[in-house]
C-alpha positions in Angstrom: 0.0 -0.4 -0.4 1.2 3.4 -0.7 1.9 5.9 1.9 0.0 7.4 4.5 0.3 11.5 5.6 3.6 13.0 7.3 2.5 13.4 10.8 3.5 16.8 10.8 1.7 17.9 7.5 -1.5 17.1 8.4 -2.5 21.0 8.2 -0.4 22.6 5.7 0.0 26.2 4.0 1.4 26.5 0.7 3.0 30.1 -0.1 2.4 30.0 -4.1 0.4 27.0 -3.6 -0.6 27.2 -7.8 2.7 26.3 -9.0 3.5 23.6 -11.1 5.4 21.7 -8.2 3.5 23.2 -4.9 0.4 22.2 -6.4 0.9 18.7 -7.0 2.3 18.4 -3.6 -0.9 19.9 -2.4 -2.6 17.6 -4.4 -1.5 14.5 -3.3 -1.9 16.1 0.6 -5.1 17.0 -0.1 -6.3 13.3 -1.1 -4.6 11.5 1.6 -6.8 13.7 4.2 -5.0 17.0 5.2 -6.4 20.1 5.7 -4.3 22.0 3.0 -4.3 25.7 2.7 -2.6 28.2 0.7 -1.8 30.8 -1.3 -1.4 31.9 -4.7 -0.8 35.6 -6.7 -3.8 35.1 -8.9 -6.6 33.1 -9.2 -6.4 29.5 -12.0 -7.8 26.5 -13.0 -4.9 24.9 -11.3 -6.2 27.0 -7.3 -9.7 25.7 -8.3 -9.1 22.1 -8.8 -7.7 22.3 -5.3 -10.8 23.7 -3.9 -12.4 20.7 -5.5 -10.3 18.8 -3.1 -11.0 21.1 -0.6 -8.2 23.3 0.0 -8.6 26.8 0.8 -6.8 28.7 -1.3 -6.3 32.6 -1.2 -5.7 35.0 -4.1 -3.1 37.6 -2.8 -0.3 37.1 -0.2 -1.2 38.7 3.1 -0.4 37.4 6.9 -3.9 37.2 7.5 -4.3 34.3 5.0 -1.5 32.0 7.6 -4.1 29.9 9.7 -3.0 30.0 13.8 -3.2 26.4 13.8 -1.3 25.8 10.4 1.2 22.6 11.0 3.9 23.8 8.6 4.5 26.5 5.7 5.7 24.8 2.6 7.6 27.1 0.2 9.7 27.0 -2.9 13.3 28.5 -3.6 10.8 31.0 -5.7 9.5 32.4 -2.6 11.0 35.7 -1.4 12.2 36.2 2.1 9.9 39.2 3.1 6.5 37.5 2.2 4.4 38.5 3.9 3.2 34.9 5.4 6.2 33.7 5.9 7.0 35.9 8.3 3.7 35.3 9.8 5.1 32.0 10.3 7.8 33.3 12.4 5.9 35.3 14.6 3.7 32.2 15.5 6.8 29.7 14.9 5.7 27.7 12.4 8.3 25.3 10.7 8.8 26.2 7.4 9.3 23.2 4.9 10.7 23.6 1.7 8.9 21.7 -1.0 11.4 19.1 -1.7 11.4 18.1 1.7 7.5 17.8 1.7 8.0 16.0 -1.5 10.2 13.3 0.5 8.3 13.1 2.9 5.6 11.9 0.9 8.1 9.2 -0.7 8.7 8.1 2.5 7.4 4.1 2.5 6.8 4.2 -1.5 9.4 2.5 -4.1 10.4 6.1 -5.3 11.1 6.7 -9.1 13.1 9.8 -9.3 13.5 11.3 -13.1 16.3 14.3 -13.6 17.5 16.0 -16.1 17.9 19.6 -17.9 15.2 18.7 -20.0 12.7 16.4 -21.0 11.7 15.7 -17.0 8.2 16.7 -17.4 7.7 14.3 -20.2 9.6 11.2 -19.2 7.4 11.5 -15.7 4.5 11.6 -17.4 5.1 8.9 -19.5 5.8 6.4 -16.6 2.7 8.0 -14.3 0.5 7.0 -17.5 2.1 3.8 -18.4 2.2 2.3 -14.8 -1.4 3.2 -14.3 -2.0 1.6 -17.5 -1.0 -1.9 -16.1 -3.2 -0.8 -13.2 0.0 -0.6 -10.8 -1.5 2.7 -9.2 1.2 5.2 -8.9 1.2 7.9 -6.5 3.2 10.4 -9.1 4.0 14.1 -8.7 5.0 15.9 -12.1 5.7 19.7 -13.4 2.9 20.1 -15.9 -0.9 18.9 -16.2 -1.3 15.8 -17.9 -4.7 16.4 -19.5 -6.8 18.6 -17.6 -6.1 21.3 -14.5 -4.2 19.3 -11.3 -3.6 16.6 -13.6 0.3 16.7 -12.2 -0.3 15.0 -9.3 -2.2 11.7 -7.5 -2.4 10.1 -4.5 -2.1 6.2 -5.9 -2.3 2.9 -3.4 0.2 0.9 -5.7 3.8 1.0 -3.7 5.4 3.6 -7.1 6.1 6.8 -6.4 7.4 8.7 -9.6 8.5 12.0 -8.8 10.2 14.7 -11.5 13.3 15.7 -9.5 14.2 19.4 -10.4 17.9 20.4 -10.3 17.4 23.9 -10.5 18.5 25.1 -7.0 19.9 21.6 -5.7 16.2 20.3 -4.2 17.1 16.6 -5.5 19.3 16.0 -3.2 16.7 15.4 -0.6 15.0 12.1 -2.5 16.6 9.1 -2.3 15.1 6.9 -4.8 15.4 3.3 -5.5 15.2 3.9 -9.2 16.6 7.4 -10.6 16.8 8.6 -14.5 19.4 11.6 -15.5 18.4 11.9 -19.1 20.9 14.8 -19.7 23.6 17.4 -17.9 23.6 21.2 -19.7 24.8 24.3 -17.7 21.3 26.0 -16.7 19.6 27.8 -14.3 22.5 30.5 -14.1 21.3 32.3 -10.7 22.4 29.1 -9.1 25.4 27.4 -10.6 28.3 29.3 -11.5 29.6 26.5 -13.7 29.0 23.2 -15.6 31.9 21.6 -13.0 28.7 22.5 -10.1 25.9 21.3 -12.4 28.1 17.7 -12.7 28.8 17.9 -8.7 25.1 18.6 -8.5 23.6 15.4 -10.1 26.8 13.4 -8.8 25.5 14.1 -5.6 21.5 13.2 -6.7 23.3 9.7 -7.8 24.8 9.6 -4.5 21.3 9.5 -3.0 19.9 6.3 -4.7 19.1 3.3 -2.1 21.2 0.2 -2.0 20.7 -1.7 -4.4 19.2 0.9 -6.5 19.9 1.5 -10.0 20.9 5.0 -12.4 18.9 4.7 -15.6 21.4 7.7 -17.7 21.6 8.3 -21.6 24.2 7.0 -23.3 23.9 9.4 -26.3 24.2 12.7 -24.3 28.0 13.8 -23.7 26.8 15.1 -20.2 25.2 12.3 -18.8 28.4 9.8 -20.7 30.3 12.0 -18.2 28.0 11.7 -15.1 29.0 7.7 -15.8 32.5 7.8 -16.0 32.9 10.4 -13.1 30.3 7.9 -11.2 32.7 4.7 -11.8 30.5 2.2 -11.2 29.2 3.9 -7.8 26.4 2.7 -8.7 24.4 -0.1 -10.7 23.8 1.9 -14.0 21.9 1.2 -16.7 22.4 3.3 -20.1 19.6 3.5 -23.0 19.3 5.3 -26.1 21.4 5.2 -29.7 25.4 5.1 -29.3 26.8 1.2 -30.1 27.4 0.9 -26.2 23.8 1.2 -24.8 22.5 -1.4 -22.4 18.9 -0.6 -24.1 19.7 0.5 -27.6 17.3 2.3 -29.7 17.8 0.8 -32.8 15.5 2.7 -35.0 13.2 5.9 -34.6 10.7 6.2 -37.9 7.8 8.9 -38.1 4.1 8.1 -38.4 2.7 11.9 -39.0 2.5 13.2 -35.5 4.0 9.2 -34.2 7.0 7.7 -33.5 7.6 3.9 -33.9 11.1 3.1 -32.0 12.5 -0.5 -31.6 15.0 -1.2 -28.9 16.9 -4.1 -28.0 16.8 -4.7 -24.3 18.3 -8.2 -23.1 19.0 -9.2 -26.4 15.7 -9.4 -27.3 14.2 -6.7 -30.2 11.0 -5.2 -29.1 9.2 -2.6 -31.3 6.7 0.4 -29.5 5.2 3.1 -30.2 5.0 6.9 -29.0 2.2 8.8 -29.4 4.4 12.1 -30.0 6.7 13.2 -32.3 10.5 13.1 -32.7 13.2 11.6 -31.3 13.8 13.3 -28.3 10.8 12.4 -27.1 11.1 8.7 -28.5 14.3 8.8 -25.8 12.6 10.2 -23.5 10.1 6.8 -24.2 12.7 4.7 -23.8 14.2 6.0 -20.7 10.9 5.6 -19.3 11.2 2.0 -20.7 14.7 1.1 -19.2 13.4 3.1 -15.7 10.3 0.8 -15.3 11.9 -2.9 -16.0 14.3 -1.2 -13.3 11.7 -1.3 -10.9 10.6 -5.0 -12.2 7.9 -4.5 -14.6 7.6 -6.9 -17.6 9.6 -4.7 -20.5 6.9 -5.8 -23.1 3.8 -4.8 -20.9 5.6 -1.9 -20.5 6.3 -1.2 -23.9 2.8 -1.5 -24.9 1.7 0.7 -22.2 3.8 3.2 -23.0 1.6 3.9 -26.1 -1.6 5.5 -24.0 0.7 8.6 -23.3 -0.2 11.1 -25.4 1.5 14.2 -24.1 1.2 16.6 -21.4 0.3 20.3 -21.6 2.5 23.0 -23.2 4.6 19.8 -24.9 3.9 20.3 -28.2 -0.3 20.1 -27.2 -1.9 21.2 -30.2 -4.0 23.9 -28.7 -6.6 23.9 -32.0 -7.3 25.0 -35.7 -8.7 27.8 -37.7 -8.5 29.2 -41.0 -6.6 25.8 -42.0 -3.4 26.7 -39.4 -2.6 24.9 -36.2 -1.3 26.4 -32.9 0.5 24.7 -31.2 2.2 25.1 -27.5 5.8 24.1 -26.5 7.3 24.7 -23.0 10.8 24.9 -24.8 12.9 27.5 -23.4 16.5 26.2 -23.3 18.4 26.3 -26.8 18.6 22.4 -26.6 14.9 22.2 -26.1 14.0 24.8 -28.7 15.8 23.5 -31.2 14.7 19.6 -30.5 11.1 20.9 -30.2 11.7 22.4 -33.7 13.5 19.8 -35.1 10.3 17.6 -34.2 7.8 20.0 -35.7 10.1 20.0 -38.9 9.8 16.2 -39.6 6.3 16.4 -38.5 5.1 19.6 -41.0 6.2 18.0 -44.4 6.3 21.1 -46.6 3.8 23.5 -43.6 5.5 26.4 -43.0 6.7 27.0 -39.1 5.6 30.1 -37.2 7.0 31.0 -33.9 6.5 33.2 -31.2 9.1 33.2 -28.7 8.9 34.5 -25.1 12.6 34.6 -23.3 12.8 32.9 -20.1 14.3 34.5 -17.2 17.0 37.4 -17.5 19.6 35.2 -16.3 19.1 32.4 -18.5 18.9 34.7 -21.5 22.2 36.6 -20.6 24.0 33.8 -20.4 22.2 31.6 -23.7 20.7 34.6 -25.8 22.8 34.2 -28.8 22.4 29.9 -28.7 18.2 30.9 -28.3 18.6 33.0 -31.6 20.1 30.2 -33.2 17.7 27.7 -32.5 14.9 30.3 -34.1 16.8 30.0 -37.6 15.0 26.5 -38.0 11.6 28.5 -38.1 10.5 30.0 -41.2 9.3 33.0 -39.4 9.2 34.0 -35.8 7.9 36.7 -33.4 10.4 37.4 -30.5 8.4 39.1 -27.0 10.1 40.6 -24.1 11.9 38.6 -21.6 9.4 36.8 -19.2 11.1 37.5 -15.3 9.6 34.8 -13.3 11.0 35.3 -9.8 14.2 37.5 -11.3 14.6 41.4 -11.5 15.9 42.8 -14.3 19.8 42.8 -15.4 20.9 46.0 -17.3 21.4 45.6 -20.7 19.6 42.2 -21.1 16.4 42.4 -22.7 14.7 40.2 -25.7 17.2 42.0 -28.4 20.0 39.4 -27.6 18.1 36.9 -28.8 16.7 38.7 -32.3 20.1 40.5 -33.2 21.5 36.6 -33.1 18.5 35.4 -34.7 19.0 37.8 -37.6 23.1 36.9 -37.7 22.1 33.7 -38.0 19.8 34.7 -41.1 16.5 33.7 -39.3 13.7 36.1 -40.0 12.5 37.5 -36.9 10.6 40.3 -35.7 10.3 42.0 -32.7 6.9 42.6 -30.4 7.0 44.4 -27.2 3.1 44.1 -26.5 2.0 40.7 -26.4 -2.1 42.1 -27.2 -0.4 42.6 -30.8 0.6 39.4 -31.2 -2.8 37.9 -32.8 -3.4 40.4 -35.0 0.7 40.1 -36.3 0.3 36.3 -36.9 -2.8 36.6 -38.9 -1.2 39.2 -40.9 1.5 36.4 -41.5 0.1 32.9 -41.5 -1.4 31.0 -44.5 -3.6 28.0 -44.8 -1.3 24.9 -43.9 1.1 26.9 -41.6 1.9 26.0 -38.1 2.1 28.6 -35.2 3.9 27.3 -32.2 3.6 29.5 -29.0 6.9 29.1 -27.5 8.5 29.5 -23.9 8.3 28.6 -20.3 6.0 31.8 -19.3 2.5 33.4 -20.0 3.6 33.1 -23.7 1.0 30.0 -23.5 -2.3 32.1 -22.7 -1.6 33.7 -26.5 -2.3 30.6 -28.4 -6.3 30.5 -27.9 -6.2 34.3 -28.8 -4.7 33.4 -31.8 -7.0 30.6 -32.8 -10.5 33.5 -31.7 -8.4 36.2 -34.0 -8.0 33.6 -37.2 -11.5 32.3 -36.8 -12.4 36.0 -37.7 
């Protein structure tokens, strides 16, 4: 049976309860019987989904939102020290718990499977959650994105397995002690928290060192950063590699595009296995093979898991079709790192045939744009035309001299057709003036650019 409710978390208060990671933990606690409360900057479908589970969700941050009988306050690294609810917690002597510690407590007593990597965590975690549920194993899961509806990023299941997305951005994945850990790739990102690639490697080594005795590390054989991590671990943990590389333990023989699907053939334990992945692109096929290898490491039969993986049909914001109007399809992409942008654009290029691809891109974070703005611009050369918005700041303050012009100038220097558009309200009209029937429009980025998809479709339908 799945673990129950951690004693100190029977009346938790979440600051920023609507966030992807926070809302998932809140949802599981509510499903386990906790009296959940919290606050968020704005109302949302996620907040409403939490209310439907009995949670109290306040809009805005104020000291009075924190109940006197709260057993703990849960925060993420995005919560600032001057938050009034945090100050009130100090006055009342209420313990403050980091999101990762709360998630680790939820996994206590389960068989944890933690998915890490610079890119692909949400997709791979989602694939595992869907496939294991399809097989009747009733896993618990906590994912950084919604599967099919607001609030579907987490579930309390009665099975033994707990699948969790493990976030490296603030080193919080060091809290977990998984039976199986997955590392999809290792690259320099999250520049506000890591000064070098060496620090990233050290962080992932610490994560791998948290695997329980007798556990397994599933790691890419194709990504150089992941291979370097494997070399550094040098047999310190049981390792299973996957990928197209000739020395991979679970080797990908072929990935054949079938429209917006892929047919994947692998060799596992000397036998060939072919299955379908219901999303396009080699990187998503690779994620599915990582999920396959991880499930097998937990003891799930390979053939059963391969068939169940076909039940995965995508996660919100990962090449999600938002709709079609006037012969134009609008697709939403969460890609915000150059590697992710390139992978999604290559996947769409392979699936689109002769169709034109137009991108509405919103850079995410000043620190990331400062370090990788040039590479973001170069990635946009894979589109036929792009519109670039201002930087979405999220938790960061502006950095002098760092604007989306860094992306625009790099894109133009690389030969891309790019225009700047500061006002998001003008995007639907601008896109309507650019497209023709048969085109694909991608809204791309980790910020609120996702809100533009429905507005573009509405404009195109008129």
